N, C-alpha and C positions, 0 to 999 in steps of 0.2 A: 504494500500500500504506500502510495506517495504521501508525504507529509508537507503541508504548505503553511507557513506562518504569514499572517497578514498584519501589517503594522498600522492598524487603525481600529477605532471603535465605531466609525461611521457606518450605519446600516446600509446606506446606498453604495458606499465604496466597497464594502464587504460583498454585497450582492453582485456588483459588477465584476469583481475579481473572480468570485466563485463561478459565475456564469462563463466567463472567458476560459478559465482553467479547465472546466469540465468539457467545454466544446473542443479545446485544443488537445487534451490528453484523453485517451480511451482507456482509463484505468480508475480504480477506486482511489479517492483522494480524501485524506483527513485534513480538515482546516482548523487552524487555531488562530484567533485574532486577539491582539493586544495593542493598546495605544502605545505609541512611541514618539518621543519628542523630535521635532523637526529642526530646532535650533535656528529657525528663521522667523521673521515677523509673521503675525497672524495673516497678513495679506502680502504674500510674496510677489515680487516683480522680477521678470527676466530670469537670470541664472539662480536667483534665490529659490525658485520653484524646484529646480533640479537638485540644488544643494539640500533642500528640505527632504526631498524623496530619498536621496542618498543617506542622509543622517538617520532617517527613520529605519532604513535597512540596517545600518550599523548598530543601532540601539536594539532592535528586535533580535538580531543575531546573538547578541550577548545574553539576552533574557531567555531565549528559546533555542538552545543548541540542538544539533542533530536533526534539522529539518532538511528536506530536499530542496525546497524553494522558499525564498523570503520575498514578499511582495509589499511594496508601499506605493501610495498615491498621494501626490501633492497638487492641489489646485493653485493656479497662479495666473498672473497676467503678463502677457508678452507684447512687445511692440514690434511692428513691422510696417514700413511705408507710412510712418507717422500715425498709424492706427493701433489700437489696443484690443487684444483678444483674450478672453478667458479660456484657459485650457486645463486639462487634467494630464499630469505627467506621471507615468508609472515606471518604477524601477524594480527590476527583479534580479535577485542574486540566486544563481544556480550553484548549489554546494559542490556537486560532482565536478563541474568544469571550472568552478571559481570565476565564472563570467558574470558580468553585469549586463542585463538586457534592458533597453529603454524603449518606451513607446509614448506617444502623445496623441491625445484626442484632437478631433477637429475643434476649432474655436469659434466663438461668437463675438462679434464686435461690440465694444463698449464705447459710447460717445467720448471723444477726446476731451471735451469740455468738462466731463465729470470725473476725470482721473484724479485730480487734486482732492476732491471730496472722498473718493475711495481710498486714497493714500492716508487720509486723516482718520478714516474709520476702517471699514472692510467692505468687500463687495456685497456680502450678505446684508449688512446694515444699509448700504446704498439701495439695494434692491427693495428691501422692506420699505424704505422711505419713498420709493416709487410705487408702492402698493403691490409689489410682487413678493409673495411669501415663499414660493418654491421655484426652483428652476423650471419645473413643468409648467408653471403659470406663464413663464416667459417663452419657453421653447416648445411646449407641447409634450405629450407623454412619450413620443418616439425619440425625444432628445433629452431624456432625463440625465441626472448625474450618474445613475447606475449605468445607463447606456454609454455615456462618454467614458467612464472608467473601464467598462468592458471593452470598448474599442481600443483604448490605449493599452490595455493588458494584452489583447490579441496581437496588436502591432509589435509590442515588446517581444512576445513569444515568437512572432514571425522572424524577428531578427536572429533568434536562436537557429532557425533553419539556415540562414546565411552564414553564420559562424561555422555550422557543421559542414557546409559546402566548402568553405575556405580550408578546413582542416582535412578534407578528403584528398 
């Protein structure tokens, strides 16, 4: 049986990671989840998002040894072409190969004029201020946080296939 540690207590993130791992691997999987510190601000921007995901992996590896995979997810805001996008970044550590696998969800644009407000608060508080209580209220049920995390997890796992091809 494969053992997977998930570095979060977020029900949406856990559900997305489980969904992707079960689709990717045709085996029985035991999941254990535990919150792990990111070491970055509550609202990460740019590389802070990746650093937070990596830090969560490091923390959970110390707390839960002897797992096959360690998975973390950090939501953050990235900038490209003077536009800001909310994304989910997944980092997976595979114990057997000692490789890190990375994936990122598609992102949705945040109005540039609102970024300073978000930097002072968080994206969640900003959305609530706009009358949006869940991501589904904004994006619809097909684009939930769970779906974005599942997408990022599957993309990270797909990079495992590329690493395998390089080593053949």
